[in-house]
C-alpha positions in Angstrom: -51.4 -15.0 20.3 -48.1 -15.7 22.0 -47.4 -18.4 19.4 -48.0 -15.8 16.6 -45.7 -13.3 18.4 -43.0 -15.9 18.7 -43.3 -16.8 15.0 -43.1 -13.2 14.0 -40.1 -12.7 16.2 -38.3 -15.7 14.7 -39.0 -14.4 11.2 -37.6 -11.1 12.0 -34.5 -12.7 13.5 -34.1 -14.8 10.4 -34.5 -11.8 8.1 -31.9 -10.0 10.1 -29.5 -12.8 10.0 -30.0 -13.1 6.2 -29.4 -9.3 5.7 -26.2 -9.5 7.7 -25.1 -12.5 5.6 -25.9 -10.6 2.4 -23.9 -7.6 3.7 -20.9 -9.9 4.5 -21.1 -11.6 1.1 -21.2 -8.2 -0.7 -18.2 -7.1 1.2 -16.3 -10.3 0.3 -17.4 -10.0 -3.3 -15.9 -6.5 -3.4 -12.7 -7.7 -2.0 -12.6 -10.6 -4.4 -13.3 -8.2 -7.3 -10.5 -5.8 -6.2 -8.0 -8.7 -5.9 -8.9 -10.0 -9.2 -8.6 -6.5 -10.8 -5.1 -6.1 -9.2 -4.1 -9.6 -10.4 -5.2 -8.8 -14.0 -3.4 -5.6 -13.9 -0.2 -7.4 -12.8 -0.5 -10.1 -15.5 -1.0 -7.4 -18.1 2.2 -5.7 -17.0 4.0 -9.0 -17.0 2.8 -9.8 -20.6 4.2 -6.4 -21.6 7.5 -7.2 -20.0 7.7 -10.6 -21.7 6.8 -8.9 -25.1 9.5 -6.4 -24.6 12.1 -9.2 -23.7 10.9 -11.2 -26.8 11.6 -8.1 -28.9 15.1 -7.8 -27.4 15.8 -11.4 -28.0 14.8 -11.0 -31.7 17.0 -8.0 -32.1 19.9 -9.9 -30.5 19.3 -12.8 -32.8 19.2 -10.5 -35.8 22.5 -9.0 -34.7 24.1 -12.4 -34.3 22.9 -13.4 -37.8 24.3 -10.2 -39.3 27.6 -10.8 -37.5 27.8 -14.4 -38.7 27.1 -13.3 -42.4 29.8 -10.7 -42.1 32.2 -13.1 -40.5 31.6 -15.5 -43.4 32.0 -13.0 -46.1 35.1 -11.4 -44.7 36.5 -14.7 -43.3 37.0 -13.5 -39.8 
């Protein structure tokens, strides 16, 4: 009887420990998800900034090309 009680007690302790571990892992998982979401948002913002910079570079290149054409035509 005592042996059975000790086994039952041990099983309950193991279950409690597992439940605590699961709670901890879920909390860590939520933190990881939040961090990942924030990182993805930041990457998205950086991609937009790069696209905007590329657009500005293309506009500048077009302006330089037009200037060069005008300079050749008018000999300046």
